Every structure is written in C-alpha cells, then in structure tokens.
C-alpha distance (Angstrom), angle and dihedral (degrees) to the residues before:
residue distance angle dihedral
X1 . . .
X2 3.80 . .
X3 3.80 105.1 .
X4 3.81 91.7 -172.6
X5 3.81 90.1 67.3
X6 3.81 93.6 50.4
X7 3.81 111.3 91.0
X8 3.83 106.5 157.8
X9 3.81 121.9 45.5
X10 3.80 128.6 178.8
X11 3.83 120.6 -159.4
X12 3.81 121.8 -156.6
X13 3.81 108.5 -154.8
X14 3.81 91.1 18.4
X15 3.81 92.9 166.5
X16 3.81 93.3 65.9
X17 3.79 116.3 111.1
X18 3.82 95.0 -117.1
X19 3.80 99.4 35.5
X20 3.81 91.5 47.9
X21 3.81 90.3 53.0
X22 3.79 90.6 55.7
X23 3.81 91.1 45.2
X24 3.81 89.7 54.2
X25 3.81 91.2 49.3
X26 3.79 90.1 51.9
X27 3.81 90.4 50.5
X28 3.81 89.0 52.3
X29 3.81 87.8 52.4
X30 3.82 88.1 55.4
X31 3.81 96.7 -108.4
X32 3.80 119.8 149.2
X33 3.81 105.5 -113.7
X34 3.79 130.9 -163.1
X35 3.77 127.3 168.2
X36 3.77 147.4 170.3
X37 3.78 135.1 -141.5
X38 3.79 138.6 164.9
X39 3.81 97.5 -118.1
X40 3.78 138.7 26.0
X41 3.80 118.3 -113.7
X42 3.79 144.7 164.5
X43 3.81 88.4 -90.8
X44 3.82 91.2 53.9
X45 3.79 90.1 51.4
X46 3.82 90.5 50.8
X47 3.80 90.3 51.8
X48 3.80 91.4 49.4
X49 3.81 90.1 50.0
X50 3.81 88.8 54.8
X51 3.78 92.2 51.8
X52 3.80 106.1 -90.8
X53 3.80 119.6 139.4
X54 3.81 108.8 -135.7
X55 3.81 129.6 -167.1
X56 3.81 111.4 -153.7
X57 3.80 124.3 -161.8
X58 3.77 129.6 32.0
X59 3.80 117.6 8.1
X60 3.80 105.8 -107.1
X61 3.80 134.4 -170.4
X62 3.81 91.5 -128.7
X63 3.82 89.9 65.2
X64 3.81 87.2 72.2
X65 3.80 116.1 80.4
X66 3.81 129.1 -163.3
X67 3.81 92.6 -124.9
X68 3.82 95.2 61.9
X69 3.81 110.3 120.7
X70 3.80 93.1 -160.7
X71 3.80 141.0 3.6
X72 3.81 121.7 -151.7
X73 3.79 119.5 -167.5
X74 3.79 134.5 -167.5
X75 3.80 116.9 -103.8
X76 3.81 87.3 -120.7
X77 3.83 93.9 61.3
X78 3.85 112.1 106.5
X79 3.82 121.3 -130.5
X80 3.83 91.7 -116.0
X81 3.83 91.4 61.7
X82 3.83 109.7 133.4
X83 3.80 92.9 -128.2
X84 3.81 92.1 49.7
X85 3.82 89.5 51.8
X86 3.81 90.5 51.0
X87 3.82 91.1 49.5
X88 3.80 90.3 53.9
X89 3.81 90.3 47.6
X90 3.82 92.6 51.2
X91 3.83 91.9 41.6
X92 3.81 93.2 -127.9
X93 3.84 115.3 165.6
X94 3.81 107.4 -101.4
X95 3.80 133.7 -171.6
X96 3.79 134.6 173.5
X97 3.80 115.2 -116.2
X98 3.85 93.7 -103.9
X99 3.82 91.2 46.3
X100 3.80 91.0 53.2
X101 3.80 92.3 44.3
X102 3.80 89.2 52.6
X103 3.82 89.5 53.5
X104 3.81 91.6 45.3
X105 3.83 90.9 55.2
X106 3.81 97.4 47.9
X107 3.80 97.0 100.3
X108 3.79 94.5 36.9
X109 3.81 137.2 77.7
X110 3.83 101.8 -101.3
X111 3.78 122.2 -156.9
X112 3.81 111.1 -174.2
X113 3.81 124.5 -162.4
X114 3.81 113.0 -156.2
X115 3.80 141.6 166.9
X116 3.78 139.6 103.4
X117 3.81 93.0 -87.6
X118 3.80 137.2 23.3
X119 3.82 98.3 26.5
X120 3.80 97.1 127.0
X121 3.79 95.4 45.1
X122 3.82 94.0 46.0
X123 3.81 91.2 46.9
X124 3.81 90.8 50.7
X125 3.81 92.5 46.6
X126 3.80 93.1 49.1
X127 3.80 90.9 46.7
X128 3.81 89.8 51.9
X129 3.81 90.5 52.8
X130 3.81 93.8 48.5
X131 3.80 91.0 48.6
X132 3.81 90.7 49.3
X133 3.81 89.1 50.2
X134 3.80 91.5 53.9
X135 3.80 94.6 -114.1
X136 3.83 90.9 130.2
X137 3.84 97.0 -147.8
X138 3.78 130.2 -168.9
X139 3.81 107.3 -123.0
X140 3.80 135.1 -163.7
X141 3.80 115.5 -176.1
X142 3.80 131.5 172.6
X143 3.78 95.2 -125.0
X144 3.80 139.7 32.9
X145 3.80 122.7 -77.3
X146 3.79 125.3 -169.8
X147 3.79 108.9 -161.7
X148 3.79 119.0 162.3
X149 3.77 119.7 165.1
X150 3.77 148.5 119.4
X151 3.78 111.1 -100.6
X152 3.77 132.9 -158.5
X153 3.79 122.5 -62.8
X154 3.79 116.1 -115.9
X155 3.79 121.7 -26.8
X156 3.77 127.7 -55.0
X157 3.82 120.0 -148.6
X158 3.79 111.0 -81.9
X159 3.76 132.2 -140.9
X160 3.80 119.3 -112.1
X161 3.81 107.7 -74.5
X162 3.80 125.3 -141.1
X163 3.79 95.0 -133.8
X164 3.83 91.5 68.9
X165 3.80 90.2 -137.3
X166 3.82 129.7 111.4
X167 3.83 108.3 -87.6
X168 3.82 92.6 -133.8
X169 3.74 135.9 47.8
X170 3.82 116.1 -130.7
X171 3.78 88.5 -114.5
X172 3.79 92.5 56.9
X173 3.82 92.4 46.8
X174 3.78 91.9 52.7
X175 3.81 91.5 51.9
X176 3.81 94.3 50.7
X177 3.76 121.6 132.0
X178 3.77 137.6 93.0
X179 3.80 104.1 -19.6
X180 3.77 121.9 -153.3
X181 3.78 103.0 -165.0
X182 3.78 126.9 -169.7
X183 3.79 116.2 -174.3
X184 3.77 107.2 178.7
X185 3.77 117.3 162.2
X186 3.79 135.3 -0.4
X187 3.80 102.0 -43.3
X188 3.77 143.4 44.6
X189 3.80 128.1 -170.3
X190 3.80 110.8 -145.1
X191 3.79 130.3 -173.6
X192 3.80 98.2 -133.2
X193 3.81 130.2 80.0
X194 3.82 92.6 -105.3
X195 3.80 119.2 106.0
X196 3.81 123.8 178.1
X197 3.80 114.5 -161.9
X198 3.78 134.9 179.8
X199 3.80 103.3 -126.2
X200 3.80 110.4 -141.8
X201 3.80 114.3 -153.9
X202 3.82 95.6 -160.5
X203 3.82 109.5 121.0
X204 3.82 87.1 -3.5
X205 3.81 89.5 -74.3
X206 3.81 92.4 158.6
X207 3.81 91.3 62.7
X208 3.80 87.2 77.5
X209 3.81 88.9 69.2
X210 3.81 130.9 78.0
X211 3.80 105.2 -153.8
X212 3.79 123.6 -160.4
X213 3.80 86.7 -169.3
X214 3.81 121.9 31.4
X215 3.80 131.2 -176.1
X216 3.82 120.9 -165.3
X217 3.80 110.8 -171.6
X218 3.82 98.8 178.7
X219 3.80 142.7 -36.6
X220 3.81 123.2 -133.2
X221 3.79 139.0 150.0
X222 3.81 111.3 -73.6
X223 3.82 139.3 128.8
X224 3.80 87.2 40.5
X225 3.80 90.4 160.9
X226 3.80 84.2 75.3
X227 3.83 106.1 23.1
X228 3.84 97.4 38.4
X229 3.83 92.4 -157.8
X230 3.80 144.4 18.6
X231 3.81 92.1 -104.0
X232 3.81 90.9 65.8
X233 3.81 91.5 47.9
X234 3.80 90.8 52.8
X235 3.80 89.3 48.6
X236 3.82 90.5 54.9
X237 3.81 91.4 52.6
X238 3.81 90.2 49.4
X239 3.80 89.0 55.0
X240 3.81 89.9 49.5
X241 3.81 92.5 51.8
X242 3.80 90.8 52.2
X243 3.81 88.8 58.9
X244 3.83 92.0 63.6
X245 3.85 107.3 95.8
X246 3.81 123.2 -126.8
X247 3.81 90.2 -102.5
X248 3.82 90.9 52.1
X249 3.81 130.2 94.6
X250 3.81 129.3 -125.3
X251 3.82 118.7 -161.1
X252 3.81 109.5 -165.6
X253 3.80 139.6 174.6
X254 3.82 108.7 -108.1
X255 3.80 99.4 -166.3
X256 3.82 93.4 57.7
X257 3.83 107.4 89.2
X258 3.80 94.4 -152.9
X259 3.80 91.5 52.6
X260 3.80 91.9 45.4
X261 3.80 89.6 55.4
X262 3.81 97.6 48.7
X263 3.82 97.8 47.4
X264 3.80 90.4 65.0
X265 3.81 87.5 81.9
X266 3.83 94.1 56.0
X267 3.81 117.6 121.0
X268 3.81 93.7 -171.5
X269 3.81 133.6 72.5
X270 3.84 109.2 -65.8
X271 3.81 123.4 -156.1
X272 3.80 117.1 -176.1
X273 3.80 131.0 -157.0
X274 3.77 139.9 -178.8
X275 3.79 148.1 122.7
X276 3.81 98.7 -85.9
X277 3.81 103.7 10.3
X278 3.78 135.2 35.1
X279 3.77 146.6 74.6
X280 3.81 87.1 -85.8
X281 3.82 122.4 36.1
X282 3.80 132.2 -165.0
X283 3.81 104.3 -138.9
X284 3.81 137.9 174.4
X285 3.80 93.9 21.4
X286 3.80 107.7 -173.1
X287 3.78 139.2 165.2
X288 3.80 108.4 -121.1
X289 3.78 110.6 -177.4
X290 3.80 105.7 -60.5
X291 3.80 91.9 -18.8
X292 3.79 133.1 86.5
X293 3.80 109.0 -143.4
X294 3.79 128.5 -169.6
X295 3.78 141.8 159.8
X296 3.79 125.8 -121.0
X297 3.78 114.1 -138.5
X298 3.79 118.4 -168.2
X299 3.82 143.2 71.0
X300 3.80 84.9 -24.8
X301 3.79 120.8 30.7
X302 3.80 126.6 -160.9
X303 3.80 140.7 126.4
X304 3.79 129.0 -99.2
X305 3.80 131.2 -160.7
X306 3.81 122.0 -159.7
X307 3.79 133.2 -169.3
X308 3.81 90.7 -148.1
X309 3.81 120.9 78.1
X310 3.79 133.6 -128.4
X311 3.79 143.2 59.5
X312 3.81 89.4 -100.7
X313 3.81 89.8 59.6
X314 3.80 90.8 49.5
X315 3.82 87.3 56.3
X316 3.81 91.8 46.7
X317 3.81 88.7 51.6
X318 3.81 91.6 47.6
X319 3.82 92.0 52.4
X320 3.81 91.9 50.1
X321 3.82 90.4 45.0
X322 3.81 93.0 54.3
X323 3.81 92.2 50.3
X324 3.81 89.5 48.0
X325 3.81 90.7 51.4
X326 3.81 89.0 49.4
X327 3.82 87.5 55.9
X328 3.79 89.2 53.7
X329 3.80 97.5 -106.0
X330 3.79 115.2 155.2
X331 3.78 124.2 -112.5
X332 3.79 94.4 -119.8
X333 3.81 91.4 52.9
X334 3.81 90.2 52.5
X335 3.80 91.2 48.4
X336 3.81 92.8 50.7
X337 3.80 93.3 46.5
X338 3.81 96.8 49.1
X339 3.80 91.5 47.4
X340 3.83 87.6 56.3
X341 3.81 92.3 49.8
X342 3.81 109.0 101.3
X343 3.77 102.7 178.1
X344 3.78 135.6 -94.8
X345 3.77 139.1 -94.1
X346 3.80 114.2 -61.8
X347 3.81 96.7 -2.2
X348 3.81 103.6 117.2
X349 3.78 85.7 -41.7
X350 3.79 109.7 179.5
X351 3.80 102.4 -143.9
X352 3.78 94.0 -172.9
X353 3.79 147.0 -80.0
X354 3.79 124.4 -91.7
X355 3.80 126.5 175.5
X356 3.79 89.1 -7.6
X357 3.81 93.1 -56.3
X358 3.82 116.7 121.1
X359 3.82 115.9 -147.3
X360 3.81 120.0 -157.8
X361 3.80 129.1 179.1
X362 3.80 123.0 -155.3
X363 3.81 136.6 177.8
X364 3.83 95.7 -143.3
X365 3.80 109.8 138.3
X366 3.83 103.4 150.2
X367 3.83 120.3 76.9
X368 3.82 92.6 -117.4
X369 3.81 90.9 51.9
X370 3.80 91.7 47.4
X371 3.80 91.5 52.6
X372 3.82 92.8 47.8
X373 3.81 92.7 49.1
X374 3.81 94.1 48.1
X375 3.82 92.9 45.6
X376 3.80 88.1 52.3
X377 3.81 90.9 48.8
X378 3.80 90.8 49.9
X379 3.82 91.6 51.4
X380 3.78 93.7 42.6
X381 3.80 98.3 46.9
X382 3.82 98.4 31.7
X383 3.83 109.8 -168.8
X384 3.80 99.1 7.3
X385 3.79 120.5 118.2
X386 3.80 109.3 -103.0
X387 3.80 122.2 -151.2
X388 3.79 120.3 -164.8
X389 3.81 116.6 -161.6
X390 3.80 104.5 -169.3
X391 3.79 131.6 -171.6
X392 3.84 112.3 -169.5
X393 3.80 112.8 -134.6
X394 3.81 120.0 -140.4
X395 3.83 122.7 0.5
X396 3.79 93.3 -125.7
X397 3.81 91.9 56.8
X398 3.81 90.3 46.9
X399 3.82 91.7 53.4
X400 3.81 97.1 43.1
X401 3.82 95.1 46.4
X402 3.82 96.5 32.4
X403 3.82 97.8 126.5
X404 3.80 91.6 47.2
X405 3.80 91.1 51.1
X406 3.79 91.1 51.2
X407 3.82 91.0 58.7
X408 3.83 97.8 37.4
X409 3.81 99.4 88.3
X410 3.81 103.3 60.7
X411 3.83 93.3 117.5
X412 3.80 97.3 59.2
X413 3.80 125.4 79.7
X414 3.80 98.6 -151.7
X415 3.78 125.1 29.7
X416 3.81 126.5 -164.5
X417 3.80 119.1 -174.4
X418 3.77 124.2 -166.1
X419 3.80 126.7 -169.4
X420 3.81 120.8 -67.4
X421 3.80 115.3 -86.0
X422 3.80 109.1 -120.5
X423 3.80 112.8 -136.8
X424 3.80 113.1 -146.0
X425 3.80 111.3 -116.7
X426 3.81 94.2 9.0
X427 3.79 102.2 74.5
X428 3.81 118.3 90.1
X429 3.78 104.9 179.3
X430 3.82 96.8 -76.8
X431 3.81 110.6 173.0
X432 3.78 108.2 -132.3
X433 3.79 137.2 112.3
X434 3.78 134.9 -168.1
X435 3.81 84.5 -111.1
X436 3.82 87.4 72.2
X437 3.80 89.1 57.1
X438 3.81 91.4 46.2
X439 3.81 92.0 54.2
X440 3.82 92.5 49.3
X441 3.82 93.9 45.6
X442 3.81 91.5 49.5
X443 3.82 88.8 60.6
X444 3.81 86.1 66.3
X445 3.83 86.8 57.7
X446 3.79 90.3 -113.1
X447 3.80 120.1 159.0
X448 3.80 98.4 -116.4
X449 3.81 130.9 159.7
X450 3.81 127.5 -169.0
X451 3.82 117.1 -142.6
X452 3.78 110.1 175.0
X453 3.82 101.4 -163.8
X454 3.81 124.7 53.2
X455 3.81 91.0 -139.5
X456 3.80 90.9 65.6
X457 3.81 96.3 51.6
X458 3.82 100.5 75.2
X459 3.85 95.2 52.3
X460 3.82 88.8 49.2
X461 3.81 93.2 50.4
X462 3.81 93.5 46.4
X463 3.80 88.9 52.8
X464 3.81 96.9 45.5
X465 3.82 107.8 30.8
X466 3.80 119.8 90.3
X467 3.79 135.2 -154.1
X468 3.80 108.9 -76.1
X469 3.81 94.8 30.2
X470 3.81 123.1 128.4
X471 3.82 118.2 -142.3
X472 3.82 119.5 -163.5
X473 3.80 118.5 -169.9
X474 3.78 107.6 -157.2
X475 3.80 139.3 -173.4
X476 3.81 144.1 73.6
X477 3.81 96.4 -100.9
X478 3.81 130.5 70.0
X479 3.83 95.9 -58.0
X480 3.81 86.9 111.8
X481 3.83 87.0 79.2
X482 3.80 88.5 69.5
X483 3.82 93.7 58.9
X484 3.81 91.8 51.7
X485 3.81 92.6 45.7
X486 3.80 91.8 46.3
X487 3.81 93.1 54.2
X488 3.81 90.3 50.0
X489 3.81 95.4 46.8
X490 3.80 93.4 46.6
X491 3.79 89.3 57.1
C-alpha cells in the first residue's frame, strides 16, 4: 500500500474509538476524510472540527463515492452493510481498521500492548514515557488521554537497549530541543519510527500487526460472542506471540496462568513481571497521600510513584517500565514520566465532588475489572459508603460470564443496575435482562436496586446519596452520561 498515492479516504463507523484515531491521523497527513456512523458524539464533533465530513444516521449507499481511493471500516461492521455492498459494487479498495493499521505500521517500529484488561492504561503510560524520553512516538490508544507538559531538552545518554537498534531515528535526533507536547485524545502523530498501539483482541484484530515489542498484561475469557471459549482466546494470543521476531521483546505477566502457558511458544526475548512471580516484581505497594508508591525488584531496582490508584495500575506501570527499559530508556526518565501521568478517560476518572458526594466514572465492564475498580475504591476512600451504578455491556457477555458478574460487586455498599447496553452488530437475540442479575445478586443479600432507564438514575441518587458517599458509574456503554448529569444536578 502506497499511502502517498491515497488522497480520499472514507471511514465506516468513524465514531469508534480506534477508527476515529486513524481518521484523525489521516487528517493530520492532509488526506481528505469522510465517514459515517449511526449516532453523533463528541468524537464526531472533533472530527468535523478538524475537517472531516461525517454522515450521521443509517449507513447508506449514497455515502460512498466513486472517487474514494480507499474505504476503511470498523471491525464491528457486518458484511451486509449497505455501504460495504456499494464499495464492492464500485470496486473501491477496502480494508478493515486493523488491516489498515497493520499496513500503516509496516515501515515503523511497532510496540503492541495487549491483554484482556489494562491495555489502554498501559499504552498511555508507555506513550508518556516515550514522549518524556524524546522518542516522539505515534500513538493509537482506545481511550482519551490529556497530556500537556514540557519534556526534556535534547537527548540524554541511554542505557544499552535489548532491541539492538539505535533508540532514535535520524529524523528525531535532528528535531531535538525543548519539546512542548500536547496529547489530547486517542491518537498522536510522531515524527520518529516508533508507534505504540493498543492491540484489540476482538475478532483477532491484533493478528494484523507484527510487533517488535509486545506486552501481554493478562488473558481471560471475554468476547465470547466471537471466540466461543477461552481455548480459542489463548490460541489467538499464541498466534500473536509467534509474530514477534527473534530480535523482538515480549513483556508478559508471570502470575497469570494463561499468560504463563502461551509465552512458552515465544522465539524472542521474554521478560516476565507480576506481584508474586516474574523477573520484575512490584512490591510494597502503598497509598501515600494522593500517590501510589511501590518498589521494583528485579534486574534493575528502583521506586515509582503514580498519581493513579490501585494494584492493577502498579502492574500496568511495571509493564510499561520494563518495555521502556528494553528500549534503553533511563530509570529517572521513567520516574519523571509516570509521575506526570494523571490517568485517562473513564479509568477511575474522578469527575468531581459536589455537596460532599464524590462522583467517579469508570469503563469496567468485565467482572475482573469491576472487582479491581471496587477494591481500589475501597482502599482509596476507606470507610466511605461506595455506590456502584453498573450498566452491563452486551447480552452475550452477560450470559457467558453471569456467575462472575453476580460475585463481582462485593466491595461496594450500594449497587444500582440499569438495563443491558445493546451493542450494534453484536447482539443475536439473547434472552437476558439486568433483572436476572438483580435476582441472583439479591440471593447474596446484597443491597441492589434495578432502574431500567438511565434518565431515572440521577434523581434516585440525588434522593438517596448522603454527604461523604462515593458514586461510581461503571460500564462500557453510555452510562458515562449519568456521571456528567449527576455532577450538574448536584450543583
């Protein structure tokens, strides 16, 4: 694929977090961008402000024009989509988002962050470190990051790096100097060869990439509407590991049994990490004021301080630290970068405090993520009453992981469930409701309330919550609207 010859690109599902990132990159590369999506959003408005033409509503054949050089479509778009059919009819070159991203990365130095949980945070942390180090990476992350800071001047001497390649491209060296970097959103176009990408496992999307550096945080059952079982998920990760060349580096979680099993097939250098097992360990994790502090024990030993809470974030930071060390980045650079990192959109995002009530929004939608978020909240807020307002995401996931969901909420005091968020293109008539979860959770004598419509949740919380309470809205759907509305109404 010769990107220089491509002038007009159309994106189907342009409002998606990954597809929109690529659309923004193409706009920065002076491509003419159009796109379509079912609903308007903040992301759509950002794209329009940058010059993209967006069609909102039903996908329609007339959105596709003969003069398009390329069409890129979201992995969630079905083959019977009207725009896809029109593309085939007009014989326009067409690639899925992960296929195009794989092509885009071919002449770069790809570092892929994968795993069932923690991908976005680890990607954002690693990107922050590389920016601090002056490596000027391109970044694609499945969330929104707001990083604004002054980074180091020039380049300090680096340690020996495991990739046996120079840590900087000539282009990056020539552009050295005091760097004012703004990273606002889900993408960043850098001038160096380095590209850091969140590797989505859904529909084996990450198998379109050939990573020189790969992080695997964990492997659990998820996306079972596609994979059917854990065995198939593990198989996909094995295939991904085989794509890392012998001169590459794999950073993998040692105290996750599924990860430990798949890394046996690696032909590259493997570095493991964890709490109890691994070449590198995160030890003495403590909350110190607003900081989370911990010690790294391993071939290199030093302390890290984070402005984001939780053991899971300490592990995310450790994974990004190990990859940074493998690139030859100095300890002090890593320490400075991670202290600047202040979290990402919808990952334990404290939206504010009104009338003594703290409102937090979080993306957790898998039972393991729910547990980790609520444990963190319990540690962070000690004796305060914690409310969890949860919106299940995808009926298939709710059915397949039903028992795990039932036991995921033990660390909250009050639980509110709203109806399951239907995901376009991923629902197949499964018969389940959040009411089924409510009935099962009540058998555990848990204080749980079912509120079907989002619009009725804020009035209920305003009536019931007290000064000192903590309310966490949680889920991968549109539950985030409740946190914003709640802050406004409490004012």
